[in-house]
Structures are given as C-alpha cells and as structure tokens.
DSSP file (Angstrom, degrees, kcal/mol; ACC not computed):
  #  RESIDUE AA STRUCTURE BP1 BP2  ACC     N-H-->O    O-->H-N    N-H-->O    O-->H-N    TCO  KAPPA ALPHA  PHI   PSI    X-CA   Y-CA   Z-CA
    1    1 A M              0   0    0      0, 0.0     2,-0.3     0, 0.0     4,-0.1   0.000 360.0 360.0 360.0 -91.6   -2.5   83.5  -53.4
    2    2 A N        -     0   0    0      5,-0.2     5,-0.0     1,-0.1     0, 0.0  -0.692 360.0-147.6 -93.6 138.7   -2.9   87.1  -52.3
    3    3 A D  S    S+     0   0    0     -2,-0.3     2,-0.9     1,-0.1    -1,-0.1   0.849  89.5  72.2 -70.8 -33.5   -0.7   89.9  -53.5
    4    4 A D  S >  S-     0   0    0      1,-0.2     3,-0.8     4,-0.1    -1,-0.1  -0.746  72.3-161.5 -84.3 106.9   -1.0   91.7  -50.2
    5    5 A T  T 3  S+     0   0    0     -2,-0.9    -1,-0.2     1,-0.2    -3,-0.1   0.710  86.7  55.5 -66.9 -19.7    1.1   89.6  -47.9
    6    6 A D  T 3  S+     0   0    0      2,-0.1    -1,-0.2    -3,-0.1    -2,-0.0   0.773  92.3  80.6 -82.7 -26.2   -0.6   91.1  -44.8
    7    7 A A  S <  S-     0   0    0     -3,-0.8    -5,-0.2     1,-0.1     3,-0.1  -0.643  85.4-121.6 -83.0 133.8   -4.2   90.3  -45.9
    8    8 A P        -     0   0    0      0, 0.0    -4,-0.1     0, 0.0    -2,-0.1  -0.376  36.5 -94.0 -69.8 152.7   -5.3   86.7  -45.2
    9    9 A P        -     0   0    0      0, 0.0     2,-0.1     0, 0.0   120,-0.1  -0.284  42.4-122.7 -63.3 152.2   -6.3   84.6  -48.2
   10   10 A S     >  -     0   0    0      1,-0.1     4,-1.7    -3,-0.1     5,-0.2  -0.448  22.3-106.2 -91.7 168.8  -10.0   84.5  -49.0
   11   11 A V  H  > S+     0   0    0      1,-0.2     4,-2.2     2,-0.2     5,-0.2   0.896 122.3  55.7 -59.1 -40.9  -12.3   81.5  -49.2
   12   12 A D  H  > S+     0   0    0      1,-0.2     4,-2.4     2,-0.2    -1,-0.2   0.877 104.9  51.9 -61.3 -37.6  -12.3   82.0  -53.0
   13   13 A E  H  > S+     0   0    0      2,-0.2     4,-2.2     1,-0.2    -1,-0.2   0.863 108.8  50.3 -68.1 -34.6   -8.6   81.8  -53.0
   14   14 A F  H  X S+     0   0    0     -4,-1.7     4,-2.1     2,-0.2    -2,-0.2   0.868 109.1  51.7 -69.5 -35.8   -8.7   78.5  -51.1
   15   15 A V  H  X S+     0   0    0     -4,-2.2     4,-2.2     2,-0.2    -2,-0.2   0.930 109.8  49.7 -62.6 -45.3  -11.2   77.2  -53.6
   16   16 A D  H  X S+     0   0    0     -4,-2.4     4,-2.7     1,-0.2    -2,-0.2   0.906 107.7  54.7 -59.3 -42.4   -8.8   78.1  -56.4
   17   17 A Y  H  X S+     0   0    0     -4,-2.2     4,-2.6     1,-0.2    -1,-0.2   0.932 108.6  47.6 -57.2 -47.6   -6.0   76.4  -54.6
   18   18 A C  H  X S+     0   0    0     -4,-2.1     4,-2.3     1,-0.2    -1,-0.2   0.898 112.5  49.3 -62.4 -40.6   -8.0   73.1  -54.4
   19   19 A Q  H  X S+     0   0    0     -4,-2.2     4,-2.2     2,-0.2    -1,-0.2   0.881 111.0  49.8 -67.1 -37.8   -8.9   73.4  -58.1
   20   20 A I  H  X S+     0   0    0     -4,-2.7     4,-2.8     2,-0.2    -2,-0.2   0.920 109.8  50.9 -65.8 -43.6   -5.3   74.0  -59.0
   21   21 A Q  H  X S+     0   0    0     -4,-2.6     4,-2.4     1,-0.2    -2,-0.2   0.924 110.5  49.5 -59.3 -44.0   -4.2   71.0  -56.9
   22   22 A A  H  X S+     0   0    0     -4,-2.3     4,-2.3     1,-0.2    -1,-0.2   0.905 111.5  49.5 -61.8 -41.3   -6.8   68.8  -58.7
   23   23 A G  H  X S+     0   0    0     -4,-2.2     4,-2.3     2,-0.2    -2,-0.2   0.902 109.9  50.0 -64.9 -41.6   -5.6   70.1  -62.1
   24   24 A L  H  X S+     0   0    0     -4,-2.8     4,-2.0     2,-0.2    -2,-0.2   0.910 111.3  49.0 -63.2 -41.7   -1.9   69.4  -61.2
   25   25 A L  H  X S+     0   0    0     -4,-2.4     4,-2.0     2,-0.2    -2,-0.2   0.903 110.1  51.2 -64.8 -40.7   -2.8   65.9  -60.1
   26   26 A S  H  X S+     0   0    0     -4,-2.3     4,-1.9     1,-0.2    -2,-0.2   0.890 108.8  51.8 -64.1 -38.9   -4.8   65.3  -63.3
   27   27 A G  H  X S+     0   0    0     -4,-2.3     4,-1.9     1,-0.2    -1,-0.2   0.886 108.0  51.4 -63.0 -38.8   -1.8   66.5  -65.4
   28   28 A R  H  X S+     0   0    0     -4,-2.0     4,-2.7     1,-0.2    -2,-0.2   0.872 105.5  56.1 -65.9 -36.3    0.4   64.1  -63.5
   29   29 A V  H  X S+     0   0    0     -4,-2.0     4,-2.5     1,-0.2    -1,-0.2   0.914 106.6  50.5 -60.9 -42.2   -2.1   61.3  -64.3
   30   30 A E  H  X S+     0   0    0     -4,-1.9     4,-2.1     2,-0.2    -2,-0.2   0.906 110.5  49.3 -62.4 -41.2   -1.7   62.1  -68.0
   31   31 A T  H  X S+     0   0    0     -4,-1.9     4,-2.2     2,-0.2    -2,-0.2   0.932 112.3  46.8 -63.5 -46.2    2.1   62.0  -67.7
   32   32 A I  H  X S+     0   0    0     -4,-2.7     4,-2.8     1,-0.2    -2,-0.2   0.882 109.7  54.9 -63.5 -38.1    2.0   58.6  -66.0
   33   33 A A  H  X S+     0   0    0     -4,-2.5     4,-2.5     2,-0.2    -1,-0.2   0.899 107.9  48.9 -62.7 -40.8   -0.5   57.3  -68.6
   34   34 A T  H  X S+     0   0    0     -4,-2.1     4,-2.3     2,-0.2    -2,-0.2   0.919 112.1  48.7 -63.7 -43.7    1.9   58.3  -71.4
   35   35 A E  H  X S+     0   0    0     -4,-2.2     4,-2.3     1,-0.2    -2,-0.2   0.911 111.9  49.5 -61.5 -42.5    4.7   56.5  -69.5
   36   36 A A  H  X S+     0   0    0     -4,-2.8     4,-2.7     2,-0.2    -2,-0.2   0.896 109.2  51.6 -65.4 -40.2    2.5   53.4  -69.0
   37   37 A T  H  X S+     0   0    0     -4,-2.5     4,-2.1     2,-0.2    -1,-0.2   0.924 110.1  48.9 -62.3 -44.3    1.6   53.4  -72.7
   38   38 A D  H  X S+     0   0    0     -4,-2.3     4,-2.0     1,-0.2    -2,-0.2   0.908 112.1  49.2 -60.6 -42.1    5.3   53.5  -73.7
   39   39 A L  H  X S+     0   0    0     -4,-2.3     4,-2.3     1,-0.2    -2,-0.2   0.895 109.4  51.3 -65.8 -40.7    6.0   50.7  -71.3
   40   40 A L  H  X S+     0   0    0     -4,-2.7     4,-2.4     2,-0.2    -1,-0.2   0.864 107.7  53.5 -64.9 -35.3    3.2   48.6  -72.6
   41   41 A D  H  X S+     0   0    0     -4,-2.1     4,-2.2     2,-0.2    -1,-0.2   0.911 108.8  49.3 -63.0 -42.1    4.5   49.1  -76.1
   42   42 A E  H  X S+     0   0    0     -4,-2.0     4,-2.6     2,-0.2    -2,-0.2   0.908 109.7  51.8 -62.1 -41.5    7.9   47.8  -74.9
   43   43 A I  H  X S+     0   0    0     -4,-2.3     4,-2.7     1,-0.2    -2,-0.2   0.923 108.4  51.0 -61.6 -44.6    6.2   44.8  -73.4
   44   44 A D  H  X S+     0   0    0     -4,-2.4     4,-2.3     1,-0.2    -1,-0.2   0.907 111.1  48.5 -59.0 -42.5    4.4   44.1  -76.7
   45   45 A E  H  X S+     0   0    0     -4,-2.2     4,-2.4     2,-0.2    -2,-0.2   0.913 111.7  49.2 -64.0 -42.8    7.7   44.3  -78.5
   46   46 A D  H  X S+     0   0    0     -4,-2.6     4,-2.7     2,-0.2    -2,-0.2   0.898 110.5  50.2 -64.2 -40.8    9.4   42.0  -76.0
   47   47 A V  H  X S+     0   0    0     -4,-2.7     4,-2.7     2,-0.2    -1,-0.2   0.916 111.0  49.6 -63.6 -42.4    6.5   39.5  -76.2
   48   48 A A  H  X S+     0   0    0     -4,-2.3     4,-2.5     2,-0.2    -2,-0.2   0.910 112.3  47.8 -62.5 -42.1    6.8   39.5  -80.0
   49   49 A T  H  X S+     0   0    0     -4,-2.4     4,-2.3     2,-0.2    -2,-0.2   0.922 112.1  49.5 -63.7 -44.3   10.6   39.0  -79.8
   50   50 A L  H  X S+     0   0    0     -4,-2.7     4,-2.2     1,-0.2    -2,-0.2   0.921 112.5  47.3 -61.9 -45.0   10.1   36.1  -77.3
   51   51 A R  H  X S+     0   0    0     -4,-2.7     4,-2.9     1,-0.2     5,-0.2   0.912 110.3  52.5 -63.1 -42.8    7.5   34.4  -79.5
   52   52 A A  H  X S+     0   0    0     -4,-2.5     4,-2.1     1,-0.2    -1,-0.2   0.915 110.6  47.3 -61.2 -42.8    9.7   34.8  -82.6
   53   53 A R  H  X S+     0   0    0     -4,-2.3     4,-1.6     1,-0.2    -1,-0.2   0.903 113.4  47.9 -65.7 -40.4   12.6   33.2  -80.9
   54   54 A L  H  X S+     0   0    0     -4,-2.2     4,-2.5     1,-0.2    -2,-0.2   0.887 110.7  51.4 -68.1 -37.4   10.4   30.3  -79.6
   55   55 A E  H  X S+     0   0    0     -4,-2.9     4,-1.8     2,-0.2    -2,-0.2   0.868 105.5  56.2 -67.0 -35.6    8.9   29.8  -83.0
   56   56 A E  H  < S+     0   0    0     -4,-2.1     4,-0.4    -5,-0.2    -1,-0.2   0.924 112.0  42.7 -59.0 -43.7   12.4   29.6  -84.6
   57   57 A R  H >< S+     0   0    0     -4,-1.6     3,-1.1     1,-0.2     4,-0.3   0.886 110.9  55.8 -69.6 -39.6   13.2   26.8  -82.2
   58   58 A G  H >< S+     0   0    0     -4,-2.5     3,-1.0     1,-0.3     4,-0.4   0.772  96.4  65.5 -66.1 -27.0    9.8   25.2  -82.7
   59   59 A G  T 3< S+     0   0    0     -4,-1.8     3,-0.4     1,-0.2    -1,-0.3   0.726  95.2  58.6 -68.4 -21.5   10.3   25.0  -86.5
   60   60 A D  T X  S+     0   0    0     -3,-1.1     3,-1.0    -4,-0.4    -1,-0.2   0.632  83.5  82.4 -82.2 -13.6   13.2   22.5  -86.0
   61   61 A V  T <  S+     0   0    0     -3,-1.0    -1,-0.2    -4,-0.3    -2,-0.1   0.867  88.9  51.5 -62.4 -38.4   11.1   19.9  -84.2
   62   62 A A  T 3  S+     0   0    0     -4,-0.4    -1,-0.3    -3,-0.4    -2,-0.1   0.686 101.5  79.3 -73.3 -17.9    9.7   18.4  -87.4
   63   63 A G  S <  S-     0   0    0     -3,-1.0     2,-0.2    -4,-0.2     3,-0.1  -0.052  99.2 -61.4 -82.6-174.3   13.2   18.0  -88.9
   64   64 A T        -     0   0    0      1,-0.1     2,-0.2     0, 0.0    -1,-0.2  -0.446  59.9-106.3 -69.1 137.7   15.8   15.4  -88.3
   65   65 A A        -     0   0    0     -2,-0.2    -1,-0.1    -3,-0.1    -4,-0.1  -0.457  40.8-172.4 -67.9 133.3   17.1   15.2  -84.8
   66   66 A T        -     0   0    0     -2,-0.2     5,-0.1    -3,-0.1    -3,-0.0  -0.918  33.8 -91.2-124.2 153.2   20.6   16.7  -84.4
   67   67 A P    >   -     0   0    0      0, 0.0     3,-1.7     0, 0.0     4,-0.4  -0.345  33.5-125.9 -61.2 143.5   22.9   16.6  -81.5
   68   68 A S  T 3  S+     0   0    0      1,-0.3     3,-0.5     2,-0.2    -2,-0.0   0.734 108.7  58.2 -65.7 -21.4   22.4   19.7  -79.3
   69   69 A S  T 3  S+     0   0    0      1,-0.2    -1,-0.3     2,-0.1     0, 0.0   0.542  84.7  82.3 -84.7  -5.5   26.1   20.5  -79.5
   70   70 A A  S <  S-     0   0    0     -3,-1.7    -1,-0.2     1,-0.0    -2,-0.2   0.839  81.5-156.0 -70.6 -31.5   26.0   20.7  -83.3
   71   71 A G        +     0   0    0     -3,-0.5    -2,-0.1    -4,-0.4     3,-0.1   0.188  24.5 150.8  72.3 159.2   24.8   24.3  -83.3
   72   72 A G    >   -     0   0    0      1,-0.1     3,-1.3     3,-0.0    -1,-0.1  -0.947  59.9 -60.6 160.8-178.8   22.9   25.8  -86.1
   73   73 A P  T 3  S+     0   0    0      0, 0.0    -1,-0.1     0, 0.0    -2,-0.0   0.758 125.4  54.0 -65.6 -24.2   20.3   28.3  -87.1
   74   74 A G  T 3  S+     0   0    0     -3,-0.1   -14,-0.2   -17,-0.1     2,-0.1   0.555  79.8 114.3 -87.7  -7.3   17.6   26.7  -85.0
   75   75 A D    <   -     0   0    0     -3,-1.3     2,-0.5     1,-0.0   -18,-0.0  -0.402  54.6-150.5 -67.8 138.4   19.5   26.7  -81.7
   76   76 A V        -     0   0    0     -2,-0.1     2,-1.1   -19,-0.1     3,-0.1  -0.917  14.9-128.5-113.1 134.6   18.0   29.0  -79.1
   77   77 A D     >  -     0   0    0     -2,-0.5     4,-2.2     1,-0.2     5,-0.2  -0.711  22.2-167.7 -80.7 100.5   20.0   30.7  -76.4
   78   78 A V  H  > S+     0   0    0     -2,-1.1     4,-2.7     1,-0.2     5,-0.2   0.880  85.1  54.1 -60.9 -40.3   18.0   29.6  -73.3
   79   79 A D  H  > S+     0   0    0      1,-0.2     4,-2.3     2,-0.2    -1,-0.2   0.903 108.6  49.0 -61.5 -40.7   19.9   32.1  -71.1
   80   80 A A  H  > S+     0   0    0      2,-0.2     4,-2.3     1,-0.2    -1,-0.2   0.892 111.4  49.7 -66.5 -38.5   18.9   34.9  -73.4
   81   81 A L  H  X S+     0   0    0     -4,-2.2     4,-2.5     2,-0.2    -2,-0.2   0.910 111.2  48.7 -65.5 -41.6   15.3   33.8  -73.5
   82   82 A E  H  X S+     0   0    0     -4,-2.7     4,-2.6     2,-0.2    -2,-0.2   0.889 111.3  50.2 -65.2 -38.3   15.2   33.6  -69.7
   83   83 A E  H  X S+     0   0    0     -4,-2.3     4,-2.5     2,-0.2    -2,-0.2   0.909 111.1  48.9 -65.0 -42.1   16.8   37.1  -69.4
   84   84 A L  H  X S+     0   0    0     -4,-2.3     4,-2.4     2,-0.2    -2,-0.2   0.903 111.6  49.7 -63.4 -41.4   14.2   38.4  -71.9
   85   85 A Q  H  X S+     0   0    0     -4,-2.5     4,-2.6     2,-0.2    -2,-0.2   0.916 110.7  49.5 -64.3 -43.4   11.4   36.8  -69.9
   86   86 A D  H  X S+     0   0    0     -4,-2.6     4,-2.3     2,-0.2    -2,-0.2   0.913 111.8  48.9 -60.8 -43.0   12.7   38.3  -66.6
   87   87 A D  H  X S+     0   0    0     -4,-2.5     4,-2.3     1,-0.2    -1,-0.2   0.901 110.9  51.0 -62.8 -41.2   12.9   41.7  -68.2
   88   88 A L  H  X S+     0   0    0     -4,-2.4     4,-2.1     2,-0.2    -2,-0.2   0.915 110.1  48.6 -62.6 -44.9    9.3   41.2  -69.5
   89   89 A E  H  X S+     0   0    0     -4,-2.6     4,-2.1     2,-0.2    -1,-0.2   0.881 110.4  52.1 -63.8 -38.3    8.1   40.3  -66.1
   90   90 A H  H  X S+     0   0    0     -4,-2.3     4,-2.1     1,-0.2    -2,-0.2   0.924 110.0  48.3 -63.4 -44.2    9.9   43.3  -64.6
   91   91 A K  H  X S+     0   0    0     -4,-2.3     4,-2.5     1,-0.2    -2,-0.2   0.862 108.8  54.1 -65.3 -35.6    8.2   45.6  -67.1
   92   92 A Q  H  X S+     0   0    0     -4,-2.1     4,-2.3     2,-0.2    -1,-0.2   0.906 108.2  49.1 -65.3 -40.3    4.8   44.1  -66.4
   93   93 A R  H  X S+     0   0    0     -4,-2.1     4,-2.3     2,-0.2    -2,-0.2   0.896 110.9  50.8 -64.2 -39.4    5.3   44.8  -62.6
   94   94 A L  H  X S+     0   0    0     -4,-2.1     4,-2.5     2,-0.2    -2,-0.2   0.912 109.3  50.6 -63.3 -42.3    6.3   48.4  -63.5
   95   95 A A  H  X S+     0   0    0     -4,-2.5     4,-2.1     2,-0.2    -2,-0.2   0.906 110.4  49.4 -62.6 -41.9    3.2   48.8  -65.7
   96   96 A E  H  X S+     0   0    0     -4,-2.3     4,-2.2     2,-0.2    -1,-0.2   0.901 110.9  50.2 -63.3 -40.7    1.0   47.5  -62.8
   97   97 A A  H  X S+     0   0    0     -4,-2.3     4,-2.4     1,-0.2    -2,-0.2   0.901 109.2  51.2 -65.0 -40.7    2.6   49.9  -60.4
   98   98 A K  H  X S+     0   0    0     -4,-2.5     4,-2.7     2,-0.2    -1,-0.2   0.892 108.7  52.3 -63.2 -38.8    2.0   52.8  -62.8
   99   99 A G  H  X S+     0   0    0     -4,-2.1     4,-2.1     2,-0.2    -2,-0.2   0.917 110.7  46.6 -62.2 -43.5   -1.6   51.8  -63.1
  100  100 A A  H  X S+     0   0    0     -4,-2.2     4,-2.1     2,-0.2    -2,-0.2   0.888 112.4  50.7 -65.7 -38.7   -2.0   51.8  -59.3
  101  101 A R  H  X S+     0   0    0     -4,-2.4     4,-2.5     2,-0.2    -2,-0.2   0.911 108.4  51.6 -66.0 -42.4   -0.2   55.2  -59.1
  102  102 A M  H  X S+     0   0    0     -4,-2.7     4,-2.7     1,-0.2    -1,-0.2   0.921 109.1  51.6 -58.6 -44.0   -2.5   56.6  -61.7
  103  103 A Q  H  X S+     0   0    0     -4,-2.1     4,-2.5     1,-0.2    -2,-0.2   0.914 109.6  49.1 -59.8 -44.4   -5.5   55.4  -59.7
  104  104 A A  H  X S+     0   0    0     -4,-2.1     4,-2.1     1,-0.2    -1,-0.2   0.914 112.5  47.4 -63.9 -42.9   -4.2   57.0  -56.5
  105  105 A F  H  X S+     0   0    0     -4,-2.5     4,-2.4     2,-0.2    -2,-0.2   0.898 112.0  50.8 -65.1 -40.3   -3.6   60.4  -58.3
  106  106 A Q  H  X S+     0   0    0     -4,-2.7     4,-2.4    -5,-0.2    -2,-0.2   0.916 110.1  49.6 -63.0 -43.1   -7.0   60.3  -59.9
  107  107 A E  H  X S+     0   0    0     -4,-2.5     4,-2.1     1,-0.2    -2,-0.2   0.903 112.2  46.9 -64.0 -41.5   -8.7   59.6  -56.6
  108  108 A L  H  X S+     0   0    0     -4,-2.1     4,-2.5     2,-0.2    -1,-0.2   0.892 110.5  53.0 -69.2 -37.8   -6.9   62.5  -54.9
  109  109 A A  H  X S+     0   0    0     -4,-2.4     4,-2.0     2,-0.2    -2,-0.2   0.929 111.0  46.9 -60.7 -44.4   -7.7   64.8  -57.8
  110  110 A A  H  X S+     0   0    0     -4,-2.4     4,-2.2     1,-0.2    -1,-0.2   0.891 111.3  51.8 -63.8 -39.0  -11.4   64.0  -57.5
  111  111 A A  H  X S+     0   0    0     -4,-2.1     4,-2.5     1,-0.2    -2,-0.2   0.890 108.0  51.2 -66.3 -38.8  -11.2   64.5  -53.7
  112  112 A Y  H  X S+     0   0    0     -4,-2.5     4,-2.4     2,-0.2    -1,-0.2   0.886 108.4  53.0 -63.5 -38.0   -9.6   67.9  -54.2
  113  113 A T  H  X S+     0   0    0     -4,-2.0     4,-1.3     2,-0.2    -2,-0.2   0.925 111.5  45.0 -63.2 -44.1  -12.4   68.8  -56.6
  114  114 A E  H  X S+     0   0    0     -4,-2.2     4,-2.1     1,-0.2    -2,-0.2   0.894 111.1  54.2 -64.2 -39.7  -15.0   67.8  -53.9
  115  115 A L  H  X S+     0   0    0     -4,-2.5     4,-3.4     1,-0.2     5,-0.3   0.889 101.5  58.6 -62.5 -39.0  -13.0   69.7  -51.3
  116  116 A A  H  X S+     0   0    0     -4,-2.4     4,-1.8     1,-0.2    -1,-0.2   0.903 107.4  47.4 -57.4 -41.3  -13.1   72.8  -53.4
  117  117 A E  H  X S+     0   0    0     -4,-1.3     4,-0.6     2,-0.2    -1,-0.2   0.915 114.0  46.5 -65.7 -43.3  -16.9   72.6  -53.3
  118  118 A E  H >< S+     0   0    0     -4,-2.1     3,-1.1     1,-0.2    -2,-0.2   0.918 112.0  50.1 -65.0 -43.6  -16.9   72.1  -49.6
  119  119 A V  H >< S+     0   0    0     -4,-3.4     3,-2.0     1,-0.3    -1,-0.2   0.844 100.8  65.2 -64.9 -33.5  -14.4   74.9  -48.9
  120  120 A G  H 3< S+     0   0    0     -4,-1.8    -1,-0.3    -5,-0.3    -2,-0.2   0.744 102.6  48.0 -61.6 -22.6  -16.5   77.2  -51.0
  121  121 A S  T << S+     0   0    0     -3,-1.1    -1,-0.3    -4,-0.6    -2,-0.2   0.273  84.5 127.5-100.9  11.0  -19.3   76.9  -48.5
  122  122 A A    <   -     0   0    0     -3,-2.0     3,-0.1     1,-0.1  -111,-0.1  -0.346  65.2-128.1 -67.0 149.1  -17.0   77.6  -45.5
  123  123 A D  S    S-     0   0    0      1,-0.1     2,-0.3     2,-0.0    -1,-0.1   0.868  83.6  -7.8 -66.1 -38.5  -18.0   80.3  -43.1
  124  124 A D  S  > S-     0   0    0      1,-0.1     4,-1.9  -114,-0.1     3,-0.2  -0.943  75.3 -95.6-152.9 172.9  -14.7   82.1  -43.3
  125  125 A A  H  > S+     0   0    0     -2,-0.3     4,-2.8     1,-0.2     5,-0.2   0.842 118.8  57.5 -64.3 -34.9  -11.1   81.7  -44.6
  126  126 A A  H  > S+     0   0    0      1,-0.2     4,-2.3     2,-0.2    -1,-0.2   0.906 108.0  46.9 -63.9 -40.7   -9.8   80.3  -41.3
  127  127 A A  H  > S+     0   0    0      2,-0.2     4,-2.2     1,-0.2    -1,-0.2   0.887 112.2  51.0 -66.9 -38.4  -12.3   77.4  -41.4
  128  128 A A  H  X S+     0   0    0     -4,-1.9     4,-2.4     2,-0.2    -2,-0.2   0.931 110.6  48.6 -63.5 -45.8  -11.5   76.8  -45.1
  129  129 A L  H  X S+     0   0    0     -4,-2.8     4,-2.8     1,-0.2     5,-0.2   0.924 110.9  50.2 -60.1 -45.7   -7.8   76.7  -44.3
  130  130 A E  H  X S+     0   0    0     -4,-2.3     4,-2.4     1,-0.2    -1,-0.2   0.901 110.6  49.9 -60.2 -41.8   -8.3   74.3  -41.4
  131  131 A E  H  X S+     0   0    0     -4,-2.2     4,-2.3     2,-0.2    -1,-0.2   0.905 112.4  46.9 -64.8 -41.9  -10.4   72.0  -43.6
  132  132 A I  H  X S+     0   0    0     -4,-2.4     4,-2.9     2,-0.2     5,-0.2   0.930 112.3  49.4 -66.5 -45.3   -7.8   71.9  -46.4
  133  133 A V  H  X S+     0   0    0     -4,-2.8     4,-2.3     1,-0.2     5,-0.2   0.924 112.3  47.9 -61.3 -44.3   -4.9   71.3  -43.9
  134  134 A R  H  X S+     0   0    0     -4,-2.4     4,-2.8    -5,-0.2    -1,-0.2   0.929 112.5  49.9 -61.0 -45.1   -6.9   68.4  -42.3
  135  135 A F  H  X S+     0   0    0     -4,-2.3     4,-2.0     1,-0.2    -2,-0.2   0.929 111.4  47.9 -58.5 -47.7   -7.7   67.0  -45.7
  136  136 A E  H  <>S+     0   0    0     -4,-2.9     5,-2.3     1,-0.2     4,-0.4   0.874 113.4  47.0 -66.1 -37.3   -4.1   67.1  -46.9
  137  137 A V  H ><5S+     0   0    0     -4,-2.3     3,-1.1    -5,-0.2    -1,-0.2   0.947 113.0  48.9 -66.8 -47.5   -2.8   65.5  -43.7
  138  138 A D  H 3<5S+     0   0    0     -4,-2.8    -2,-0.2     1,-0.3    -1,-0.2   0.813 118.8  39.5 -61.9 -31.4   -5.4   62.8  -43.9
  139  139 A N  T 3<5S-     0   0    0     -4,-2.0    -1,-0.3    -5,-0.2    -2,-0.2   0.307 104.9-123.9-103.1   7.7   -4.7   62.0  -47.5
  140  140 A D  T X 5 +     0   0    0     -3,-1.1     3,-1.5    -4,-0.4     4,-0.4   0.882  45.6 170.5  50.1  43.2   -0.9   62.4  -47.3
  141  141 A A  G >>< +     0   0    0     -5,-2.3     3,-2.1     1,-0.3     4,-0.6   0.823  63.0  67.2 -55.9 -38.0   -1.1   65.0  -50.0
  142  142 A P  G >4 S+     0   0    0      0, 0.0     3,-0.9     0, 0.0    -1,-0.3   0.820  91.5  64.2 -56.7 -27.6    2.5   66.2  -49.8
  143  143 A A  G <4 S+     0   0    0     -3,-1.5    -2,-0.2     1,-0.2     3,-0.2   0.739 101.1  51.3 -66.3 -20.8    3.6   62.8  -51.1
  144  144 A Y  G <4 S+     0   0    0     -3,-2.1     2,-0.6    -4,-0.4    -1,-0.2   0.591 105.0  58.5 -91.0 -12.7    1.9   63.6  -54.4
  145  145 A F    X<  +     0   0    0     -3,-0.9     3,-0.6    -4,-0.6    -1,-0.2  -0.771  52.3 159.2-122.2  85.2    3.6   67.0  -54.9
  146  146 A D  T 3  S+     0   0    0     -2,-0.6    -1,-0.1     1,-0.2    -3,-0.1   0.621  77.6  49.1 -81.0 -11.2    7.3   66.6  -55.0
  147  147 A D  T 3  S+     0   0    0     -3,-0.1     2,-0.3     1,-0.1    -1,-0.2   0.346 113.6  36.0-111.0   5.7    7.8   69.9  -56.8
  148  148 A R  S <  S-     0   0    0     -3,-0.6     2,-0.4    -6,-0.2    -3,-0.1  -0.984  77.7-108.1-153.7 162.3    5.7   72.2  -54.6
  149  149 A R        -     0   0    0     -2,-0.3     2,-0.1    -3,-0.0    -3,-0.1  -0.772  29.4-142.4 -96.2 134.5    4.7   72.8  -51.1
  150  150 A T     >  -     0   0    0     -2,-0.4     4,-2.4    -5,-0.1     5,-0.2  -0.429  27.9-106.6 -87.0 167.5    1.1   72.0  -49.9
  151  151 A L  H  > S+     0   0    0      1,-0.2     4,-2.9     2,-0.2     5,-0.2   0.874 120.2  55.6 -62.9 -36.7   -0.8   74.1  -47.5
  152  152 A C  H  > S+     0   0    0      2,-0.2     4,-2.0     1,-0.2    -1,-0.2   0.877 108.9  47.6 -66.9 -33.7   -0.4   71.5  -44.7
  153  153 A E  H  > S+     0   0    0      2,-0.2     4,-2.6     1,-0.2    -2,-0.2   0.920 112.8  48.4 -68.9 -43.2    3.4   71.7  -45.2
  154  154 A A  H  X S+     0   0    0     -4,-2.4     4,-2.5     1,-0.2    -2,-0.2   0.907 112.2  49.4 -62.3 -41.2    3.3   75.5  -45.1
  155  155 A A  H  X S+     0   0    0     -4,-2.9     4,-2.5     2,-0.2    -1,-0.2   0.900 111.3  49.0 -64.7 -40.4    1.1   75.5  -42.0
  156  156 A A  H  X S+     0   0    0     -4,-2.0     4,-2.4     2,-0.2    -2,-0.2   0.909 111.9  48.6 -65.9 -41.3    3.5   73.0  -40.3
  157  157 A E  H  X S+     0   0    0     -4,-2.6     4,-2.4     2,-0.2    -2,-0.2   0.907 112.2  49.3 -63.9 -41.2    6.5   75.2  -41.2
  158  158 A Q  H  X S+     0   0    0     -4,-2.5     4,-2.4     2,-0.2    -2,-0.2   0.914 110.7  49.8 -63.6 -43.1    4.7   78.2  -39.9
  159  159 A A  H  X S+     0   0    0     -4,-2.5     4,-2.3     1,-0.2    -2,-0.2   0.896 111.7  48.8 -62.7 -40.6    3.8   76.5  -36.6
  160  160 A N  H  X S+     0   0    0     -4,-2.4     4,-2.7     2,-0.2    -2,-0.2   0.898 110.7  50.7 -65.7 -40.2    7.5   75.3  -36.2
  161  161 A A  H  X S+     0   0    0     -4,-2.4     4,-2.1     2,-0.2    -2,-0.2   0.913 111.7  46.8 -64.8 -42.3    8.7   78.9  -36.8
  162  162 A V  H  X S+     0   0    0     -4,-2.4     4,-2.1     2,-0.2    -1,-0.2   0.908 112.7  50.4 -65.1 -41.9    6.3   80.3  -34.3
  163  163 A E  H  X S+     0   0    0     -4,-2.3     4,-1.4     1,-0.2    -2,-0.2   0.910 111.1  48.3 -63.2 -42.5    7.3   77.6  -31.8
  164  164 A N  H  X S+     0   0    0     -4,-2.7     4,-1.0     1,-0.2    -1,-0.2   0.872 110.2  52.3 -66.0 -36.5   11.0   78.3  -32.3
  165  165 A D  H  < S+     0   0    0     -4,-2.1     3,-0.3     1,-0.2    -1,-0.2   0.886 109.7  48.5 -66.6 -38.4   10.4   82.1  -31.9
  166  166 A T  H  < S+     0   0    0     -4,-2.1    -1,-0.2     1,-0.2    -2,-0.2   0.769 107.3  56.2 -74.6 -24.3    8.7   81.6  -28.6
  167  167 A E  H  <        0   0    0     -4,-1.4    -1,-0.2     1,-0.2    -2,-0.2   0.743 360.0 360.0 -76.8 -22.3   11.4   79.3  -27.3
  168  168 A Q     <        0   0    0     -4,-1.0    -1,-0.2    -3,-0.3    -2,-0.2   0.478 360.0 360.0 -86.4 360.0   14.1   81.9  -27.8
C-alpha cells in the first residue's frame, strides 16, 4: 500500500485494495472456467467412447445368437464399461463443483467491487479499514485467497501481536 510505513493507508489505497481483490478473484474465475472447459471436453470424449462401445455391442443383436463364452469382436467388457461410467460420473461431479466455485468467486468479486464504491465514500481511512475487515470476515474472504493475506488476516495478526506484547 503506502511506501511510508509510518503513514496510515489512505481511503484511496483501500479502494485500490478492493479493486485489486476483485480483479484477482475475476482472474481466478477465468482459470476455473478453463479447467471446467477442459473437464467438459474430457466428459464429451468419455461419452463418445461409452457410446461407441455400446454401439459395437448393439450391432451384434441382429446377428445369430452365439454363446456368451465364445468371445469375439462384439463382446463388451462390462467391467470396463462400468469403470468408464463411474469415471464419467466423477468428472461430472467435478464439473458441477467447479461451476459452483466459479459462481462463489464471481459473487465475491462483485461484492468487492461494490465495497470499493462504499469505501470510497468513507469519512476516513480507519472507517474504510473497519468496513473492509468486517466485509472480509463476513464473507470468509481469506478462504478465496490461498496465495496472499487479506486485510482481515493482517488485522487479526496485528491484534494478536499487540495482545502478546501487552501480556509480556
């Protein structure tokens, strides 16, 4: 935020922080969307493979009945089909989870954008900070940022450090 570590951050810097958080969340949504697209492509391939195997088996129905133990080009490995189906269902659940995750990230990004506007009208930097910390706690923001520290985490660490200093 501020280059001068003794000077408190300004309201504008807190607005910038909220906008940066929203941008980071939006970037994460794009990453998750790419992952979801790749997963959906895999699902499409698996469905095509499953259909092809079932059609191979279905083509033998019109022919002469043969004993199931005879083996041949039309025999289908039921275990392999069931495994493919299980894998397909697992991937579908993953795709649904990614969709839900994208939605949550999008909602928090939009909320940070709204917060930036609200913080911009704060009376002073202390009020802006308080509003951001409350927002991040209420929205469990740290859970969305595994690679950086949020203001509410920094405030909690600072409070713990002050508490530890006064106890000694």
